[in-house]
C-alpha positions as CSV (number, residue, x, y, z in Angstrom):
1,M,-7.0,59.1,-45.4
2,T,-9.4,62.3,-45.6
3,Q,-9.1,65.4,-42.9
4,A,-12.2,64.7,-41.4
5,S,-10.9,61.1,-40.0
6,A,-7.3,61.9,-39.4
7,R,-6.2,62.3,-35.8
8,P,-2.8,63.1,-34.3
9,A,-0.9,59.8,-33.0
10,G,-1.7,58.9,-29.1
11,M,-4.5,61.4,-29.2
12,F,-8.6,60.6,-28.8
13,K,-11.8,62.2,-28.8
14,V,-13.7,61.6,-25.3
15,A,-17.3,62.0,-25.4
16,F,-18.6,64.2,-21.8
17,D,-22.1,63.8,-22.0
18,L,-24.0,67.1,-20.7
19,D,-26.4,67.9,-18.2
20,E,-29.3,70.2,-19.7
21,I,-29.5,73.2,-17.6
22,T,-32.0,75.2,-19.5
23,P,-33.8,74.0,-22.6
24,T,-31.0,76.0,-24.7
25,W,-28.3,75.3,-22.9
26,P,-25.7,73.9,-23.3
27,P,-26.7,73.8,-27.1
28,F,-25.4,70.1,-27.4
29,A,-25.8,66.8,-25.3
30,T,-22.2,65.9,-25.9
31,E,-19.0,67.5,-25.6
32,R,-16.1,65.8,-27.1
33,I,-12.7,66.8,-25.8
34,W,-9.3,66.1,-27.0
35,A,-7.2,63.4,-25.0
36,R,-3.7,61.7,-25.2
37,K,-2.6,58.2,-24.0
38,T,-1.0,58.7,-20.4
39,G,0.6,55.1,-20.6
40,F,-2.6,53.4,-18.3
41,R,-4.9,51.6,-19.7
42,G,-7.8,53.5,-19.7
43,Q,-6.7,56.7,-18.7
44,L,-6.0,59.6,-20.5
45,E,-4.7,63.3,-20.4
46,L,-7.3,65.9,-21.4
47,V,-5.6,68.4,-23.8
48,N,-8.1,70.8,-24.4
49,I,-9.9,73.4,-22.3
50,P,-13.8,72.3,-22.1
51,F,-16.3,74.7,-23.2
52,F,-19.4,72.8,-21.3
53,A,-18.6,69.7,-19.5
54,L,-18.5,70.3,-15.6
55,G,-15.6,69.7,-12.8
56,I,-12.7,68.7,-15.4
57,S,-9.7,71.0,-16.8
58,R,-7.1,70.7,-19.5
59,G,-4.3,68.1,-17.8
60,D,-6.9,66.2,-15.9
61,I,-6.2,62.5,-15.7
62,I,-9.5,61.2,-16.5
63,R,-10.6,57.5,-17.1
64,V,-12.6,56.1,-20.2
65,H,-14.8,53.2,-21.5
66,P,-15.4,51.9,-25.3
67,D,-19.4,52.4,-26.0
68,H,-19.1,50.3,-29.0
69,E,-22.4,51.0,-30.0
70,R,-21.9,54.8,-30.1
71,R,-18.1,53.9,-31.6
72,E,-16.4,56.4,-29.4
73,L,-14.6,56.9,-26.0
74,V,-17.0,57.9,-22.9
75,F,-15.8,60.1,-19.7
76,D,-16.3,57.5,-16.7
77,E,-14.4,59.8,-14.2
78,V,-11.5,61.8,-12.9
79,V,-8.5,60.2,-11.6
80,R,-6.2,62.9,-11.0
81,H,-6.9,66.4,-11.4
82,S,-3.9,68.7,-12.7
83,G,-4.2,71.6,-10.4
84,A,-5.6,73.9,-12.9
85,S,-9.0,75.5,-12.9
86,T,-11.5,76.3,-15.7
87,V,-13.7,79.5,-16.2
88,R,-16.1,80.2,-19.0
89,I,-16.8,83.5,-19.7
90,L,-19.9,85.0,-22.4
91,I,-18.7,88.1,-23.5
92,H,-21.6,90.6,-23.2
93,D,-19.3,94.0,-24.2
94,E,-17.4,93.6,-27.2
95,S,-15.5,96.4,-25.9
96,A,-14.4,94.8,-22.9
97,S,-12.7,92.1,-25.0
98,D,-9.2,93.5,-24.5
99,R,-9.5,94.2,-20.8
100,I,-11.3,90.6,-20.0
101,L,-8.1,88.9,-22.3
102,G,-5.7,91.4,-20.6
103,I,-6.8,90.0,-17.1
104,L,-6.6,86.5,-18.3
105,R,-3.0,87.3,-20.0
106,D,-1.7,88.4,-17.4
107,S,-2.7,85.9,-14.7
108,G,-0.6,83.6,-17.2
109,C,-4.1,81.5,-18.3
110,E,-4.6,79.8,-21.9
111,W,-7.7,80.4,-23.4
112,E,-9.9,78.8,-26.3
113,F,-12.9,80.5,-28.1
114,S,-15.9,78.6,-28.8
115,T,-18.3,78.8,-32.0
116,V,-21.0,79.2,-29.9
117,D,-22.1,82.9,-29.1
118,I,-18.8,85.1,-28.1
119,H,-17.8,82.5,-25.4
120,L,-14.6,81.3,-24.2
121,A,-13.3,78.5,-21.8
122,A,-10.2,79.7,-19.8
123,N,-7.6,77.4,-18.3
124,I,-6.0,79.0,-15.0
125,P,-2.9,77.2,-14.2
126,E,-1.9,76.0,-10.9
127,S,0.6,79.1,-10.3
128,A,-2.1,82.1,-10.8
129,S,-2.9,83.4,-7.9
130,Y,-7.1,83.1,-8.7
131,R,-8.1,85.8,-5.5
132,N,-6.8,88.5,-7.9
133,L,-8.0,86.9,-10.9
134,R,-11.6,86.5,-10.0
135,E,-11.8,89.6,-8.2
136,S,-10.9,91.4,-11.5
137,L,-13.4,89.0,-13.2
138,L,-16.2,89.3,-10.7
139,E,-15.7,93.6,-11.4
140,L,-16.4,93.0,-15.2
141,K,-19.2,90.6,-14.3
142,G,-20.9,93.3,-11.7
143,S,-20.6,95.9,-14.5
144,G,-22.4,94.0,-17.1
145,S,-19.6,93.3,-19.5
146,M,-19.8,89.4,-19.3
147,G,-21.1,86.2,-17.4
148,L,-18.8,84.3,-15.7
149,E,-18.8,80.4,-14.8
150,E,-16.5,78.8,-12.4
151,A,-16.5,75.5,-14.1
152,F,-13.8,73.7,-12.0
153,I,-11.8,75.4,-9.4
154,S,-9.0,73.5,-7.6
155,E,-8.6,72.7,-4.2
156,L,-5.6,75.4,-4.3
157,H,-7.6,78.0,-5.8
158,R,-10.4,77.7,-4.0
159,S,-8.3,78.1,-1.0
160,Q,-7.4,81.3,-2.0
161,T,-10.4,82.7,-2.1
162,M,-11.2,81.6,1.2
163,S,-8.8,83.5,3.5
C-alpha cells in the first residue's frame, strides 16, 4: 500500500461542498475532513477542525452518504453538535502571532494551521469561556492584527456573549 492510499483504521475523509463567498474564497470547491466511525451506519464523528466548511466543529456527529460517481463520502447533515465552537483566524501581523496563540492556549483551545495564507482554524472546547476569548480576539481584530470568522458558535458559547 502506498502512503497516499494509507488511512487509519475506522477513519474516513468526508467531502464538504463549499459555497463560494467571493470569486477567490474559499480557494477550493470542496473541503475534505477526517472523521471516524461511531457505530451507527452513515454517521461519523469529525476529528479535524474545519478550515472552510461552516456550521460544524470537531467532535460533531454527522450523517454522510457515499457518492459513487465521485467515489467519496459526502456530508449530509449534523446529527449532534459536540458543544465545541470553531473560529478561524487570518493573521495579518505576524508579530501578533504569539499573542494570538497565547490567547487560544490560555482558553484551552486547539488549532491547526492551513497551507493557505497564514490562516488557522481553532477548536474552542465546551468548557472554555467564550465571552473572554471573543473579547480578546475582537480587540486584536480591531487593531488590524488579524481577521476573525466565527464559523460555528455553539449554543452555550453564544449564550455567553448575550448576557
